[in-house]
PyMOL CGO cylinders between C-alpha atoms (Angstrom):
from pymol import cmd
from pymol.cgo import CYLINDER

trace = [
    CYLINDER, 38.22, 55.79, 95.37, 39.45, 52.28, 95.00, 0.3, 1, 1, 1, 1, 1, 1,
    CYLINDER, 39.45, 52.28, 95.00, 38.83, 49.86, 92.73, 0.3, 1, 1, 1, 1, 1, 1,
    CYLINDER, 38.83, 49.86, 92.73, 39.74, 46.23, 92.93, 0.3, 1, 1, 1, 1, 1, 1,
    CYLINDER, 39.74, 46.23, 92.93, 39.17, 43.99, 89.66, 0.3, 1, 1, 1, 1, 1, 1,
    CYLINDER, 39.17, 43.99, 89.66, 37.58, 41.60, 90.25, 0.3, 1, 1, 1, 1, 1, 1,
    CYLINDER, 37.58, 41.60, 90.25, 38.04, 38.12, 87.41, 0.3, 1, 1, 1, 1, 1, 1,
    CYLINDER, 38.04, 38.12, 87.41, 34.72, 35.94, 86.86, 0.3, 1, 1, 1, 1, 1, 1,
    CYLINDER, 34.72, 35.94, 86.86, 34.03, 33.13, 89.22, 0.3, 1, 1, 1, 1, 1, 1,
    CYLINDER, 34.03, 33.13, 89.22, 36.84, 34.67, 91.77, 0.3, 1, 1, 1, 1, 1, 1,
    CYLINDER, 36.84, 34.67, 91.77, 36.56, 34.00, 95.17, 0.3, 1, 1, 1, 1, 1, 1,
    CYLINDER, 36.56, 34.00, 95.17, 34.86, 36.95, 97.84, 0.3, 1, 1, 1, 1, 1, 1,
    CYLINDER, 34.86, 36.95, 97.84, 36.90, 36.53, 100.23, 0.3, 1, 1, 1, 1, 1, 1,
    CYLINDER, 36.90, 36.53, 100.23, 40.09, 36.92, 97.68, 0.3, 1, 1, 1, 1, 1, 1,
    CYLINDER, 40.09, 36.92, 97.68, 38.85, 40.12, 96.39, 0.3, 1, 1, 1, 1, 1, 1,
    CYLINDER, 38.85, 40.12, 96.39, 37.93, 41.18, 99.85, 0.3, 1, 1, 1, 1, 1, 1,
    CYLINDER, 37.93, 41.18, 99.85, 41.75, 40.51, 100.71, 0.3, 1, 1, 1, 1, 1, 1,
    CYLINDER, 41.75, 40.51, 100.71, 42.66, 42.38, 97.90, 0.3, 1, 1, 1, 1, 1, 1,
    CYLINDER, 42.66, 42.38, 97.90, 40.52, 45.84, 98.92, 0.3, 1, 1, 1, 1, 1, 1,
    CYLINDER, 40.52, 45.84, 98.92, 42.35, 45.56, 102.22, 0.3, 1, 1, 1, 1, 1, 1,
    CYLINDER, 42.35, 45.56, 102.22, 45.70, 45.24, 101.29, 0.3, 1, 1, 1, 1, 1, 1,
    CYLINDER, 45.70, 45.24, 101.29, 45.41, 47.85, 98.81, 0.3, 1, 1, 1, 1, 1, 1,
    CYLINDER, 45.41, 47.85, 98.81, 43.11, 50.51, 101.46, 0.3, 1, 1, 1, 1, 1, 1,
    CYLINDER, 43.11, 50.51, 101.46, 46.40, 49.63, 103.46, 0.3, 1, 1, 1, 1, 1, 1,
    CYLINDER, 46.40, 49.63, 103.46, 48.95, 50.98, 100.88, 0.3, 1, 1, 1, 1, 1, 1,
    CYLINDER, 48.95, 50.98, 100.88, 47.07, 53.90, 100.59, 0.3, 1, 1, 1, 1, 1, 1,
    CYLINDER, 47.07, 53.90, 100.59, 48.20, 55.61, 103.99, 0.3, 1, 1, 1, 1, 1, 1,
    CYLINDER, 48.20, 55.61, 103.99, 44.64, 56.86, 105.25, 0.3, 1, 1, 1, 1, 1, 1,
    CYLINDER, 44.64, 56.86, 105.25, 43.99, 54.96, 108.44, 0.3, 1, 1, 1, 1, 1, 1,
    CYLINDER, 43.99, 54.96, 108.44, 47.58, 56.07, 109.51, 0.3, 1, 1, 1, 1, 1, 1,
    CYLINDER, 47.58, 56.07, 109.51, 46.30, 59.89, 107.96, 0.3, 1, 1, 1, 1, 1, 1,
    CYLINDER, 46.30, 59.89, 107.96, 43.19, 59.56, 109.92, 0.3, 1, 1, 1, 1, 1, 1,
    CYLINDER, 43.19, 59.56, 109.92, 44.91, 58.71, 113.27, 0.3, 1, 1, 1, 1, 1, 1,
    CYLINDER, 44.91, 58.71, 113.27, 47.88, 61.19, 112.63, 0.3, 1, 1, 1, 1, 1, 1,
    CYLINDER, 47.88, 61.19, 112.63, 44.77, 63.71, 112.36, 0.3, 1, 1, 1, 1, 1, 1,
    CYLINDER, 44.77, 63.71, 112.36, 43.22, 63.18, 115.85, 0.3, 1, 1, 1, 1, 1, 1,
    CYLINDER, 43.22, 63.18, 115.85, 45.33, 64.81, 117.60, 0.3, 1, 1, 1, 1, 1, 1,
    CYLINDER, 45.33, 64.81, 117.60, 47.90, 67.93, 117.31, 0.3, 1, 1, 1, 1, 1, 1,
    CYLINDER, 47.90, 67.93, 117.31, 51.71, 67.35, 117.48, 0.3, 1, 1, 1, 1, 1, 1,
    CYLINDER, 51.71, 67.35, 117.48, 53.81, 70.40, 118.40, 0.3, 1, 1, 1, 1, 1, 1,
    CYLINDER, 53.81, 70.40, 118.40, 56.20, 70.82, 115.58, 0.3, 1, 1, 1, 1, 1, 1,
    CYLINDER, 56.20, 70.82, 115.58, 58.98, 70.74, 118.06, 0.3, 1, 1, 1, 1, 1, 1,
    CYLINDER, 58.98, 70.74, 118.06, 57.41, 66.99, 118.78, 0.3, 1, 1, 1, 1, 1, 1,
    CYLINDER, 57.41, 66.99, 118.78, 57.23, 66.00, 115.50, 0.3, 1, 1, 1, 1, 1, 1,
    CYLINDER, 57.23, 66.00, 115.50, 61.30, 66.67, 114.58, 0.3, 1, 1, 1, 1, 1, 1,
    CYLINDER, 61.30, 66.67, 114.58, 62.20, 65.12, 117.61, 0.3, 1, 1, 1, 1, 1, 1,
    CYLINDER, 62.20, 65.12, 117.61, 60.01, 61.83, 116.62, 0.3, 1, 1, 1, 1, 1, 1,
    CYLINDER, 60.01, 61.83, 116.62, 61.70, 62.36, 113.15, 0.3, 1, 1, 1, 1, 1, 1,
    CYLINDER, 61.70, 62.36, 113.15, 64.97, 62.91, 114.20, 0.3, 1, 1, 1, 1, 1, 1,
    CYLINDER, 64.97, 62.91, 114.20, 64.86, 59.72, 116.86, 0.3, 1, 1, 1, 1, 1, 1,
    CYLINDER, 64.86, 59.72, 116.86, 63.65, 57.51, 113.73, 0.3, 1, 1, 1, 1, 1, 1,
    CYLINDER, 63.65, 57.51, 113.73, 66.67, 58.56, 111.76, 0.3, 1, 1, 1, 1, 1, 1,
    CYLINDER, 66.67, 58.56, 111.76, 68.67, 58.02, 114.17, 0.3, 1, 1, 1, 1, 1, 1,
    CYLINDER, 68.67, 58.02, 114.17, 67.52, 54.06, 114.95, 0.3, 1, 1, 1, 1, 1, 1,
    CYLINDER, 67.52, 54.06, 114.95, 67.17, 53.41, 110.97, 0.3, 1, 1, 1, 1, 1, 1,
    CYLINDER, 67.17, 53.41, 110.97, 70.68, 54.34, 110.61, 0.3, 1, 1, 1, 1, 1, 1,
    CYLINDER, 70.68, 54.34, 110.61, 71.62, 52.18, 113.88, 0.3, 1, 1, 1, 1, 1, 1,
    CYLINDER, 71.62, 52.18, 113.88, 70.13, 49.08, 112.30, 0.3, 1, 1, 1, 1, 1, 1,
    CYLINDER, 70.13, 49.08, 112.30, 72.12, 49.92, 108.72, 0.3, 1, 1, 1, 1, 1, 1,
    CYLINDER, 72.12, 49.92, 108.72, 75.64, 50.26, 110.25, 0.3, 1, 1, 1, 1, 1, 1,
    CYLINDER, 75.64, 50.26, 110.25, 74.26, 46.85, 112.44, 0.3, 1, 1, 1, 1, 1, 1,
    CYLINDER, 74.26, 46.85, 112.44, 73.89, 45.18, 109.13, 0.3, 1, 1, 1, 1, 1, 1,
    CYLINDER, 73.89, 45.18, 109.13, 77.01, 45.82, 107.29, 0.3, 1, 1, 1, 1, 1, 1,
]
cmd.load_cgo(trace, "trace")
């Protein structure tokens, strides 16, 4: 359960923004979307490898 401390007299919009940010960081929505369909382990492995290659290229371009 997400708990957001709200200070006395704090704007409700600000408290809602804090809640949304905390909720986003938990990764619940991302996990829910991933569970909606089954992906074969070989496909997941291939995607992870492609992502690693992409990140490696970005890091090599920075240097």
